[in-house]
C-alpha positions as CSV (number, residue, x, y, z in Angstrom):
1,M,211.3,151.8,70.9
2,T,207.8,151.4,72.1
3,P,204.9,149.8,70.2
4,E,203.1,153.1,70.2
5,F,206.1,154.8,68.6
6,E,206.3,152.1,65.9
7,T,202.6,152.4,65.3
8,A,202.9,156.2,64.9
9,C,205.7,155.8,62.4
10,F,203.8,153.2,60.4
11,G,200.8,155.5,60.5
12,I,202.9,158.2,58.9
13,I,204.1,155.8,56.2
14,T,200.6,154.6,55.5
15,Y,199.0,158.0,55.3
16,V,201.6,159.6,53.2
17,G,201.9,156.5,51.0
18,T,198.2,156.9,50.3
19,A,198.7,160.6,49.6
20,R,201.5,159.9,47.1
21,S,199.3,157.3,45.3
22,C,196.5,159.8,45.1
23,F,198.9,162.4,43.6
24,I,200.2,160.0,41.1
25,N,196.7,158.9,40.1
26,A,195.7,162.6,39.8
27,V,198.4,163.1,37.2
28,Q,197.1,160.1,35.3
29,C,193.6,161.5,35.4
30,A,194.8,164.8,34.1
31,K,196.7,163.0,31.3
32,K,193.4,161.5,30.2
33,G,191.7,164.9,30.4
34,D,189.7,164.1,33.6
35,F,190.5,167.3,35.5
36,Q,187.7,167.0,38.0
37,G,188.9,163.5,38.9
38,A,192.4,164.9,39.2
39,E,191.3,167.7,41.5
40,A,189.3,165.2,43.6
41,L,192.4,163.0,44.0
42,I,194.6,166.0,45.0
43,I,192.0,166.8,47.7
44,Q,191.9,163.2,48.8
45,G,195.7,163.1,48.8
46,D,195.9,166.3,50.8
47,E,193.6,164.8,53.5
48,A,195.7,161.7,53.8
49,Y,198.9,163.8,53.9
50,T,197.6,166.0,56.6
51,Q,196.9,162.9,58.8
52,G,200.5,161.8,58.4
53,H,201.8,165.3,59.0
54,H,199.8,165.5,62.2
55,I,201.3,162.3,63.5
56,H,204.8,163.5,62.6
57,G,204.2,166.7,64.5
58,D,203.1,164.8,67.5
59,L,206.3,162.7,67.4
60,L,208.4,165.9,67.0
61,T,206.8,167.3,70.1
62,L,207.5,164.1,72.1
63,D,211.1,164.3,70.8
64,A,211.5,167.9,71.8
65,N,210.3,167.0,75.3
66,G,212.9,164.2,75.5
67,K,210.2,161.5,75.5
68,L,211.3,159.5,72.4
69,G,214.8,158.4,73.3
70,N,216.4,156.5,70.5
71,S,214.0,157.0,67.6
72,G,216.1,155.2,65.0
73,L,215.7,154.2,61.4
74,I,212.0,153.8,61.3
75,L,211.4,157.5,62.0
76,M,213.9,158.4,59.3
77,H,212.0,156.2,56.8
78,A,208.7,157.8,57.8
79,E,210.1,161.3,57.4
80,D,211.6,160.3,54.0
81,Q,208.1,159.1,52.9
82,L,206.6,162.3,54.2
83,M,209.0,164.5,52.1
84,S,208.5,162.3,49.1
85,A,204.8,162.7,49.2
86,E,205.1,166.4,49.6
87,T,207.5,166.7,46.7
88,F,205.2,164.6,44.4
89,R,202.2,166.8,45.3
90,V,204.0,169.9,44.0
91,M,205.0,168.0,40.9
92,A,201.5,166.6,40.4
93,E,200.0,170.2,40.5
94,E,202.5,171.2,37.8
95,F,201.8,168.3,35.6
96,I,198.0,168.8,35.9
97,D,198.5,172.5,35.0
98,I,200.5,171.5,31.9
99,Y,197.9,169.0,30.8
100,K,195.1,171.6,31.2
101,R,197.1,173.9,28.9
102,M,197.5,171.2,26.4
103,T,193.8,170.4,26.3
104,P,191.9,172.3,23.6
């Protein structure tokens, strides 16, 4: 495993962790009735998620070309974090929609 590969994996983890935090905070904003704040956090989270997703795509390309070798546990963790953030984004949108309906 090369230092560049490790850096890429940690980049994924960092970006999608930031995205997930934004999505969680967006739900908290919506819960308080701050729907503009919630929307801004979803956008911010989407931007961070996209960065992590691009790094992941680059790693998949390297793997498809046989340039990664033994990618190991760190890539699996990074991919797990990627999927977790994606799932929470969908849930955040649903919660925000519910809070909007509940607000008079």
